[in-house]
Structures are given as structure tokens and as C-alpha cells.
C-alpha positions in Angstrom: 20.3 -18.6 21.0 22.4 -17.9 18.0 23.3 -14.3 17.1 20.7 -14.4 14.3 18.0 -15.6 16.7 18.9 -12.8 19.1 18.8 -10.3 16.3 15.3 -11.5 15.3 14.2 -11.3 18.9 15.3 -7.6 19.1 13.8 -6.8 15.8 10.5 -8.4 16.9 10.4 -6.0 19.9 11.0 -3.0 17.7 8.3 -4.3 15.4 5.9 -4.4 18.3 6.6 -0.8 19.1 6.0 0.2 15.5 2.8 -1.9 15.5 1.6 0.1 18.5 2.3 3.3 16.7 0.2 2.1 13.8 -2.7 1.2 16.0 -2.6 4.6 17.8 -2.4 6.3 14.5 -5.4 4.4 13.2 -7.4 5.1 16.4 -6.6 8.9 16.0 -8.1 8.8 12.5 -11.2 6.8 13.4 -12.3 7.0 17.0 -10.2 9.4 19.0 -12.0 12.6 20.2 -10.2 15.8 19.2 -9.4 16.5 22.8 -6.9 13.6 22.9 -4.7 15.1 20.2 -1.9 16.5 22.3 -1.6 13.4 24.5 -1.7 11.1 21.4 1.0 13.1 19.8 3.2 12.6 22.8 2.5 8.9 22.9 3.4 8.5 19.2 6.6 10.6 19.7 7.6 8.5 22.7 7.0 5.1 20.9 8.7 6.4 17.8 11.8 7.4 19.7 11.9 4.1 21.6 11.7 2.1 18.4 14.4 4.2 16.8 16.7 3.9 19.8 16.2 0.2 19.8 17.2 0.0 16.1 20.3 2.2 16.3 21.6 0.6 19.5 25.2 -0.8 19.6 23.7 -4.2 20.4 21.9 -4.3 17.0 25.2 -3.5 15.3 27.0 -6.3 17.2 24.3 -8.8 16.5 24.4 -7.9 12.8 28.1 -8.6 12.7 27.7 -11.9 14.7 24.8 -13.0 12.5 26.7 -12.2 9.3 29.6 -14.4 10.5 27.2 -17.2 11.3 25.6 -17.3 7.8 28.8 -16.6 5.9 28.3 -19.4 3.5 24.6 -18.7 2.7 23.5 -17.7 -0.8 23.0 -14.0 -1.4 19.3 -14.6 -2.1 18.7 -16.8 1.0 16.1 -15.5 3.6 18.9 -15.0 6.1 21.1 -13.0 3.8 18.2 -10.9 2.6 17.1 -10.1 6.1 20.6 -9.1 7.2 21.0 -6.9 4.1 17.8 -5.0 4.7 18.3 -4.7 8.5 21.9 -3.4 7.9 20.6 -0.8 5.5 17.9 0.4 7.8 20.4 0.3 10.8 23.0 2.4 9.0 20.4 4.9 7.8 18.8 5.2 11.2 22.1 5.8 12.9 22.4 9.1 10.9 19.2 10.5 12.5 18.9 11.7 16.1 16.1 10.0 18.0 14.9 13.4 19.0 14.2 14.3 15.4 12.3 11.0 14.9 10.1 11.9 17.9 9.5 15.4 16.7 8.4 14.2 13.3 6.0 11.8 14.9 4.7 14.6 17.2 4.3 17.2 14.4 2.6 14.7 12.1 0.1 13.7 14.7 -0.7 17.3 15.7 -0.9 18.2 12.0 -3.5 15.5 11.3 -6.1 17.1 13.5 -5.4 20.5 12.1 -5.8 19.1 8.6 -9.1 17.5 9.5 -10.5 20.9 10.6 -8.9 22.8 7.7 -10.5 20.4 5.2 -13.9 20.9 6.8 -13.5 24.6 6.4 -11.8 24.5 3.0 -9.1 26.6 4.6 -5.5 26.0 3.5 -4.4 28.9 5.6 -5.4 27.0 8.7 -3.3 24.1 7.8 -0.3 26.0 6.5 1.6 26.4 9.8 1.4 22.7 10.6 2.4 21.8 7.0 5.4 24.2 7.2 6.5 22.6 10.4 6.4 19.1 8.9 8.2 20.3 5.8 11.0 21.9 7.9 11.4 18.6 9.8 11.6 16.6 6.6 14.3 18.9 5.3 16.2 18.3 8.6 15.7 14.6 8.0 17.1 14.8 4.5 20.2 16.7 5.7 20.8 13.9 8.3 20.4 11.1 5.8 22.6 12.9 3.2 22.2 13.2 -0.6 24.2 14.0 -3.7 21.8 15.8 -6.0 18.6 16.8 -4.2 17.2 16.7 -0.7 14.3 14.7 -2.0 16.6 11.9 -3.0 17.2 11.2 0.7 13.5 11.0 1.4 12.6 9.1 -1.7 15.3 6.5 -0.9 13.2 5.5 2.1 10.5 4.1 -0.1 12.3 3.4 -3.4 15.9 2.5 -2.5 18.4 3.9 -5.0 15.8 6.1 -6.8 16.7 9.7 -7.4 14.6 12.8 -8.2 16.2 13.1 -11.6 15.2 9.6 -12.5 11.7 10.1 -11.2 11.3 13.3 -13.3 12.2 11.3 -16.4 9.6 8.7 -15.6 6.9 11.3 -15.0 7.9 13.1 -18.2 7.4 9.9 -20.2 4.1 9.3 -18.5 3.0 12.9 -19.2 3.7 12.6 -22.9 1.3 9.7 -23.1 -1.3 10.7 -20.5 -2.0 14.3 -21.4 -3.1 13.5 -25.0 -5.2 10.6 -23.6 -6.9 12.8 -21.1 -7.5 15.5 -23.7 -9.0 13.0 -26.0 -11.3 11.7 -23.3 -12.4 15.2 -22.3 -13.4 16.0 -25.8 -15.9 13.1 -25.8 -17.4 13.7 -22.3 -20.6 15.0 -23.8 -21.1 11.5 -25.3 -20.5 9.6 -22.1 -23.5 8.5 -20.0 -22.4 9.3 -16.4 -25.8 9.2 -14.7 -24.6 6.2 -12.6 -22.3 8.7 -10.8 -25.1 10.9 -9.8 -27.6 8.4 -8.4 -28.4 7.9 -4.8 -27.4 4.6 -3.3 -28.6 3.2 0.1 -25.8 3.5 2.6 -26.6 0.1 4.1 -26.3 -1.5 0.7 -22.9 0.1 0.1 -21.7 -1.1 3.5 -22.8 -4.6 2.8 -21.2 -4.6 -0.6 -17.9 -3.4 0.9 -17.9 -6.2 3.5 -18.7 -8.8 0.9 -15.9 -7.6 -1.4 -13.5 -7.8 1.6 -14.6 -11.3 2.4 -14.1 -12.5 -1.1 -10.6 -11.0 -1.1 -9.8 -13.1 1.9 -9.9 -10.4 4.6 -9.8 -11.9 8.1 -12.4 -10.1 10.3 -11.0 -11.9 13.3 -7.8 -9.9 12.8 -9.2 -6.5 11.8 -12.4 -4.7 11.0 -14.0 -2.3 8.5 -14.8 1.2 9.7 -17.4 3.6 8.3 
């Protein structure tokens, strides 16, 4: 196997672990009884740590270097070059974060999910506050590990919008606000002329379910690979 093929093989194993994390998280939100919360949190923490340890291993670093040498003449926009660029970025960022922190974030998030479910039923923010505070503290720790120049949020935002900063985002939101606030105000002033009876009717649950399934089918959803849950 070439270095690139070996790298893809290792990344596939890491992807499998992250896929298992996704399935367990989905199960927690749909089927899992509340009594399984603590065990599920530990499972997610373990899998998250193993996936992280796999990504930050010296072997991945060596394979990245070897694969880069193999494709040295490839165009910057080739599939191989793009893959290595993204993997290297993820690898270098992940190396800054202790696997123990990755595990603790997964654990706290899973535990917090069940607390949030109950807090929402009771309309009690106070019930959820301790769990939320724990998650926020861990995210602050994560930001410190990743590093930032202007704001801790920059480090967290960069995970989803590479290169974006809080200061840029605030400018975008300010521009949107300037247009949206007058629009919402204008609409609000005309609400008494809007017929919203359609929002207050009773619709058969079975009909809603059938409609949702039909919409998914027309969008090309493959029910042999997934399913719709009520």
C-alpha cells in the first residue's frame, strides 16, 4: 500500500469510531431509556477519546508526510491535495487538545442532554444551569488549547467556519439586523390583516406522518440506509 492508501485506511477506522458515536447519540435522543444515561455518557467519552487518539497519533503525522511526498506534483485542487490539506489541518488542531478533554466534553454533553430534556419538560432553566455551566467551562478550556488572537470564540468558530472570527461575524450580523429588524416590524404591523387560521387547525397525526415519508421519498431518501422516527 502507498502512504496515501495507508492514511486513508487509518482515517476510515477513525471515521468508523465517529460513526458509532453518531449512532449512539441518535439512539440516546430517540430510544434510550433515561436509566442508560451514565453508561451512554461513558461509551461516548471512550469512543471520542479513541477517535481523537487515532487522529493525533505519530503514525498519522508520518503518513501525512509520506503521502505529501507521493503526490508532490499534483494540482492544489486535486482530490488528493485537498484531502491532505484538510487532514493536516484537523491533525494539527487536534494535537493541541488532550484526549482527556475530548472525552470529558463528550461525557458532559451526553449527561447534559438528559438534564435538558427534563428541564424543558418542566420549563426550568435552573435545572439545566449546572450542566450548561459545565459544558461552557469545557468549551472555554478547549478554546484555550486551540489558541486564538482576539476572542476565545474565534477558536471554537474556526471548527465550523475555518478562518472566520467573531469580529467578522458581528459585522455580518449587524448588516443583517439593519435589514431584518425593519422587515419584521413592518410584518408585525400587518399581522391583524393576515389569515393564520391554517396554523391553528387540527391535522390527523397519521396524515402528517404519511406526508413526511412521501416528502422524504421524493427527495431521494434511502429507507434501506436510514429511517424516520416520530
